[in-house]
C-alpha positions in Angstrom: 5.6 -8.1 -21.5 5.1 -5.3 -19.1 7.3 -5.0 -16.0 6.2 -4.6 -12.4 8.8 -3.9 -9.8 7.9 -4.0 -6.1 10.0 -2.0 -3.7 10.3 -4.0 -0.5 11.3 -2.7 2.9 11.1 -5.9 5.0 11.2 -9.4 3.6 7.8 -10.6 4.9 5.8 -7.7 3.5 5.7 -8.6 -0.1 3.1 -8.6 -2.9 1.5 -11.8 -1.6 -1.7 -12.3 -3.6 -0.9 -9.4 -5.9 2.1 -11.2 -7.5 0.0 -14.0 -9.2 -2.7 -11.4 -10.1 -0.1 -9.3 -11.9 1.5 -12.3 -13.5 -1.9 -13.4 -14.8 -2.2 -10.0 -16.5 1.1 -10.5 -18.3 3.5 -8.6 -16.0 7.0 -9.8 -15.2 7.2 -9.3 -11.5 10.5 -8.5 -9.7 11.5 -7.2 -6.3 14.1 -4.6 -5.3 15.1 -4.0 -1.7 14.6 -0.3 -0.8 17.2 -0.1 1.9 19.9 -1.8 -0.3 19.4 -1.3 -4.0 20.1 1.7 -6.2 16.9 3.7 -6.1 18.1 5.9 -9.0 18.4 2.9 -11.4 16.8 3.3 -14.8 14.8 0.1 -14.3 12.9 1.7 -11.4 12.3 4.9 -13.2 11.1 3.2 -16.4 9.2 0.1 -15.1 5.6 -0.1 -16.4 4.5 -0.3 -12.7 6.2 0.5 -9.4 4.6 -1.0 -6.3 5.9 0.6 -3.1 5.2 -1.9 -0.3 4.7 -1.5 3.5 7.1 -1.5 6.4 7.4 -0.7 10.1 9.1 2.7 9.8 7.9 6.3 9.3 8.0 8.0 5.9 9.4 11.0 7.8 12.4 9.1 9.4 14.8 10.2 6.6 17.7 10.8 9.0 17.5 7.4 10.6 16.8 5.6 7.3 18.6 7.7 4.6 17.3 5.5 1.7 13.9 7.1 2.2 15.0 10.4 0.6 16.0 8.8 -2.8 12.9 6.6 -2.6 10.6 9.6 -2.2 12.5 11.3 -5.0 11.9 8.2 -7.2 8.2 8.2 -6.5 8.0 12.0 -7.1 9.8 11.7 -10.5 7.6 8.8 -11.6 4.4 10.6 -10.7 5.5 13.8 -12.4 6.3 11.8 -15.6 3.1 9.9 -15.6 4.6 6.5 -14.7 2.2 4.4 -12.6 2.8 4.0 -8.9 0.8 1.9 -6.4 1.6 2.6 -2.8 0.5 0.2 0.0 0.6 1.5 3.6 4.1 2.9 4.1 4.1 3.1 0.3 1.0 5.3 0.4 2.6 7.5 3.0 5.8 7.9 0.9 3.5 8.8 -2.1 1.9 11.5 0.1 5.3 12.9 1.0 6.5 12.8 -2.6 3.4 14.9 -3.5 4.2 17.4 -0.8 1.8 16.3 2.0 2.6 15.8 5.6 2.9 12.3 7.2 2.7 12.2 11.0 2.3 9.7 13.9 -1.4 9.3 14.7 -0.8 8.6 18.4 -2.2 5.1 18.3 -2.4 2.0 16.2 -5.1 0.9 13.8 -4.5 -2.8 13.5 -7.1 -5.4 12.5 -9.9 -6.0 10.0 -12.6 -3.4 9.6 -14.6 -1.9 6.7 -13.8 1.3 4.9 -16.1 4.3 4.4 -15.9 5.0 0.7 -16.3 8.6 -0.4 -18.6 9.5 -3.3 -15.5 9.5 -5.4 -14.4 6.2 -3.9 -17.7 4.5 -4.8 -17.2 5.6 -8.4 -13.5 4.5 -8.4 -11.6 1.2 -8.7 -12.3 0.8 -4.9 -16.0 0.2 -5.6 -15.7 -3.6 -5.1 -14.6 -2.9 -1.4 -18.0 -1.4 -0.5 -19.1 -3.2 2.7 -15.9 -5.4 2.8 -13.6 -5.6 5.8 -9.9 -4.9 4.9 -6.7 -5.2 6.9 -5.5 -2.1 8.7 -1.9 -2.1 10.1 -0.5 1.3 10.7 0.3 4.0 13.3 0.9 6.9 10.9 -1.5 9.1 8.9 -1.1 11.4 5.9 -2.6 14.6 4.8 -4.3 14.6 1.4 -1.9 15.9 -1.2 -2.8 18.9 -3.4 -4.7 17.7 -6.5 -5.4 14.2 -5.0 -8.9 12.8 -4.6 -9.8 11.1 -1.3 -11.4 7.7 -1.9 -11.9 6.3 1.6 -11.6 6.8 5.4 -12.2 5.2 8.7 -13.2 6.6 12.1 -9.5 6.7 13.1 -8.0 7.7 9.8 -9.5 10.5 7.6 -7.5 9.6 4.5 -7.3 5.8 3.8 -6.8 6.1 0.1 -6.3 8.6 -2.6 -5.9 8.8 -6.4 -3.5 11.2 -8.0 -4.3 11.8 -11.6 -4.8 8.5 -13.4 -1.5 6.8 -12.6 -1.1 7.2 -8.8 -3.0 5.1 -6.3 -2.3 5.2 -2.6 -3.9 2.7 -0.2 -3.2 3.0 3.6 -4.7 -0.4 4.1 -3.6 -3.8 2.8 -5.4 -5.6 0.0 -2.5 -7.8 -1.0 -2.4 -10.0 2.1 -3.6 -13.6 2.5 -4.3 -15.5 5.7 -1.3 -17.7 5.0 1.0 -14.8 4.2 0.1 -13.0 7.4 1.6 -15.8 9.4 5.0 -14.1 8.6 3.7 -10.8 9.8 2.7 -12.1 13.2 6.3 -13.1 13.7 7.9 -10.1 12.1 5.7 -7.6 14.0 5.6 -9.6 17.3 7.1 -6.7 19.3 4.7 -4.1 17.8 1.7 -6.3 18.5 2.7 -7.0 22.1 3.3 -3.3 22.7 -0.2 -2.5 21.4 -1.8 -5.3 23.4 -3.1 -7.1 20.3 -3.4 -10.9 20.4 -2.1 -12.8 17.4 -4.9 -15.4 18.0 -7.5 -12.6 17.5 -5.8 -11.4 14.3 -5.5 -14.9 13.0 -9.2 -15.6 13.7 -10.2 -12.4 11.9 -8.0 -13.3 8.9 -9.6 -16.7 8.6 -13.0 -15.0 8.2 -12.2 -11.9 6.2 -9.1 -12.7 4.0 -10.8 -15.4 1.8 -13.8 -13.1 1.2 -11.5 -10.2 0.3 -9.4 -12.1 -2.3 -11.7 -11.6 -5.3 -12.7 -8.0 -4.6 -9.0 -7.1 -3.9 -7.9 -8.5 -7.3 -10.9 -6.7 -8.9 -9.6 -3.4 -7.4 -6.2 -4.0 -8.9 -7.6 -5.0 -12.3 -9.9 -2.0 -12.5 -7.0 0.4 -11.7 -4.7 -1.3 -14.2 -7.5 -1.2 -16.8 -7.8 2.5 -16.3 -4.0 2.8 -17.0 -3.6 0.6 -20.0 -7.1 -0.6 -21.0 
């Protein structure tokens, strides 16, 4: 049985729909807490898949959150050694930093459901099932494209929404893992951020009711296609 370890930064941002999808493909899924656990542990270096989840901090805030430095080092080591890494939102930004690219505050928030613009490479990649689909955006930071990475998607506000690095690194600024039910925890956990941004929970909930069910199958197809490219 293959192992998939998810590095979690806050309790309510978890694998959500991706957990049963991974288990259905024969993965033993486990969580480790990035702020608390030993990020130099062999199990993290050697897991068949490392998923780096989201969170409400900046990938550049290493002085305020010292665990970020060993987390970035772990990601860099795995990528260099050809060990698969999937980064979601903050996880994607940490992957960009691990590959030497800058992560900066965008000056605004991109929160809500909206479609991606897939690049030519993106339309030929594992992201192809997302063509024309609305996905969940929830971030205030952006990253530069790392050297050697291939840009897969963008939006009007964010030039790099996804990249692939070699075969075994996939970074997604947006969220494919979320369900409408799981997002109920986000509305509580991110209440201060939403209020500061002037975004109504009722509006996000209404969007999720429309878009999340329609995204479930394409999101799992993206994950399956990427994993098939690794181990198929």
